[in-house]
N, CA, C and O atoms as a DFTB+ gen file, in Angstrom:
132 C
 N C O
     1  1      20.810     -66.098      38.616
     2  2      21.325     -66.636      37.063
     3  2      21.133     -64.659      36.941
     4  3      21.471     -63.648      37.558
     5  1      20.481     -65.009      35.893
     6  2      19.518     -63.066      35.955
     7  2      19.262     -61.943      36.937
     8  3      19.295     -60.783      36.527
     9  1      18.995     -62.227      38.280
    10  2      19.049     -61.486      39.815
    11  2      20.812     -60.657      39.565
    12  3      21.006     -59.474      39.286
    13  1      21.540     -61.401      39.713
    14  2      22.889     -62.003      40.296
    15  2      23.567     -60.474      38.940
    16  3      24.129     -59.492      39.425
    17  1      23.428     -60.548      37.854
    18  2      23.518     -59.657      36.273
    19  2      22.643     -58.215      36.605
    20  3      22.939     -57.043      36.374
    21  1      21.691     -58.696      37.112
    22  2      20.769     -57.189      37.154
    23  2      21.726     -56.353      38.657
    24  3      22.199     -55.217      38.698
    25  1      21.737     -57.622      39.914
    26  2      22.376     -56.416      40.632
    27  2      23.770     -55.974      40.187
    28  3      23.925     -54.769      40.384
    29  1      25.213     -56.800      39.452
    30  2      26.095     -56.624      39.450
    31  2      25.559     -55.164      38.406
    32  3      25.819     -54.001      38.713
    33  1      24.963     -55.483      37.452
    34  2      25.140     -54.178      36.696
    35  2      24.863     -52.497      37.025
    36  3      25.414     -51.425      36.775
    37  1      23.259     -53.150      37.975
    38  2      22.875     -51.774      39.467
    39  2      23.910     -51.510      40.154
    40  3      23.883     -50.447      40.775
    41  1      25.134     -52.377      40.263
    42  2      25.759     -51.458      41.538
    43  2      27.178     -50.642      40.387
    44  3      28.069     -49.972      40.909
    45  1      27.130     -50.826      39.170
    46  2      28.262     -50.911      38.398
    47  2      27.674     -49.549      38.189
    48  3      28.420     -48.636      38.542
    49  1      25.769     -48.973      37.383
    50  2      25.975     -48.169      37.025
    51  2      25.572     -46.995      38.871
    52  3      26.006     -45.848      38.979
    53  1      25.002     -47.461      39.634
    54  2      25.412     -46.573      41.047
    55  2      26.894     -45.549      41.064
    56  3      27.086     -44.340      41.187
    57  1      27.913     -46.935      40.842
    58  2      29.034     -46.693      41.178
    59  2      29.525     -45.164      40.185
    60  3      29.815     -44.106      40.744
    61  1      29.529     -45.316      38.909
    62  2      29.604     -44.393      37.565
    63  2      28.912     -43.112      37.401
    64  3      29.160     -42.178      36.638
    65  1      27.507     -43.346      38.741
    66  2      26.670     -41.846      38.576
    67  2      27.490     -41.506      40.040
    68  3      27.728     -40.310      39.868
    69  1      28.079     -41.860      41.420
    70  2      28.499     -41.160      42.541
    71  2      29.805     -40.836      42.183
    72  3      30.663     -40.178      42.771
    73  1      29.803     -41.533      40.895
    74  2      31.773     -40.658      40.274
    75  2      31.170     -39.527      39.610
    76  3      31.372     -38.426      40.120
    77  1      30.370     -39.606      38.423
    78  2      29.832     -38.724      37.984
    79  2      29.644     -37.498      38.349
    80  3      30.048     -36.486      37.775
    81  1      28.793     -37.608      39.675
    82  2      28.031     -36.455      40.623
    83  2      28.924     -35.662      40.354
    84  3      28.628     -34.771      39.558
    85  1      30.369     -35.697      40.930
    86  2      31.267     -34.959      41.036
    87  2      31.726     -34.146      40.057
    88  3      32.398     -33.120      40.152
    89  1      31.279     -34.731      39.062
    90  2      31.896     -34.031      37.425
    91  2      30.814     -32.957      37.325
    92  3      31.145     -31.783      37.162
    93  1      29.190     -33.418      37.442
    94  2      28.456     -32.853      36.948
    95  2      27.523     -32.507      37.649
    96  3      26.545     -33.250      37.566
    97  1      27.430     -31.615      38.353
    98  2      26.719     -30.815      39.047
    99  2      25.129     -30.168      38.563
   100  3      24.420     -29.721      39.465
   101  1      24.762     -30.149      37.536
   102  2      23.317     -30.105      37.039
   103  2      22.702     -30.932      37.324
   104  3      21.558     -30.877      37.776
   105  1      23.546     -32.147      37.049
   106  2      23.048     -33.671      36.882
   107  2      22.718     -34.413      38.379
   108  3      22.178     -35.519      38.336
   109  1      22.932     -34.009      39.264
   110  2      23.563     -33.963      40.753
   111  2      21.392     -33.030      40.854
   112  3      20.388     -33.731      40.979
   113  1      21.368     -31.589      40.755
   114  2      20.069     -30.628      40.513
   115  2      18.876     -31.664      40.075
   116  3      17.781     -31.602      40.634
   117  1      19.156     -32.643      39.018
   118  2      18.114     -33.153      38.334
   119  2      17.312     -34.470      39.207
   120  3      16.172     -34.927      39.288
   121  1      18.169     -34.645      39.571
   122  2      18.368     -36.172      40.618
   123  2      18.125     -35.531      41.769
   124  3      17.911     -36.253      42.743
   125  1      18.095     -34.152      41.949
   126  2      17.102     -34.518      43.856
   127  2      16.011     -34.091      43.787
   128  3      15.219     -34.024      44.727
   129  1      15.718     -33.561      42.068
   130  2      13.758     -33.230      42.279
   131  2      13.849     -32.456      43.188
   132  3      12.835     -31.957      43.678
């Protein structure tokens, strides 16, 4: 139940972050640490 929902939400967040990474370079540097 909740685990599946969390997994789907995480997948969406990952996809959004991946797509936004290309448009926001500073964000990548921050994430890279």
